[in-house]
N, C-alpha and C positions, 0 to 999 in steps of 0.2 A: 819657714812654711807660712803660707797665706791662710789665715783662719777661715776665709770664705770659700775656699775651693771645695766644690761638692755641694755647697748650699745653693738654694735657688732664690729667685727674686722675691717670691712670696715670703720666704723666711726673713729676708732682709727687711722688707716692709714691716713685717710683724715685729722684728727686733727694734725697729725705729718708731713703732706705734703710728705707722702711716697707712696701714692697710685700708681702713674705712675712707680716709680722705682721698687716697689715690683711686679707689674703686668708684667713689661717687663722682669724681672729676672725669674719669674715663666714661662712665655711664652717660653723663651729661654731654660729653663730646660726641659720643656715638649717636645719641638722639638728635643733637643739633645737626650733625652731618646727614642723618637720614631725612630730616625735615628739608634741608637744602636740596637733597636729591629728589625728594617728592615734589618740591617746588619746580625744579627743572623739568621733570617728566610731565608735570601737569601744566607747564608754562605759566606758573603763577609768579607774579612779581612781588617784591617786598611791599609795595604799595597796596596791592590787592590783598595780600595776606594780612596786612595791618587792618584793612577795612573789615575783613572777615572776622578778625579777632577783636574788633572794636577797640583798637589801640593805635598808637603812633608808629610811624615807620622806624623811629629811633628805638622803640621798644623791640621791634622785630630785629633790628640790627643787633641789639644786645642779646636777644635770644639765639641768634645764629652765630654769635661770636663764641667759638669753641673754647676760647681762653678766658672768658668772663666768669670769674668764680662766683659772682652774684646771681648768675642765671639759675632760676629755680625750675624744679620739675613741673610745677604748676603752669609756668609760662610755656614750657616746652609742650606740655599736654594740651594747652590751649591752641598752640600753633599746629600741633598734630591734628587736633579735632577740626580746625579750619581747613585742613587738607583732606578730610575724610579718613583720617587715621586715628589710632589711639596708642597711648604709651602703656606698655605693660611691664611692670616690675614685679619680680617674684623671688621668693626665697628658695635657695637650693642648698643641699647639704654641702658643707665645706669639703669633706673627704668621703666621697661615696665609696662604699665597700661592695656594693652589689652591681652586677652588670645588667644592662637593659635586656 
């Protein structure tokens, strides 16, 4: 018998003490993707975004690199702000027992 049959991915991450790390990485990747999509829709180049953020194009490249573990929420928030957006992070209950 396989011990993980019936368990879910969240349980696996919790057992391996990886939940927070994986959640943070996923959050950063989603925000970086949303910034790239906003840039496309607004026709904003990396050079223009860098100018708006008062930083280098290299810094913008790092911010948009979804695999860069060093990318900070502060940098992503700055990029979002330069595109007329804001980053919103909020707490939600782990296991909601009430229905909306």
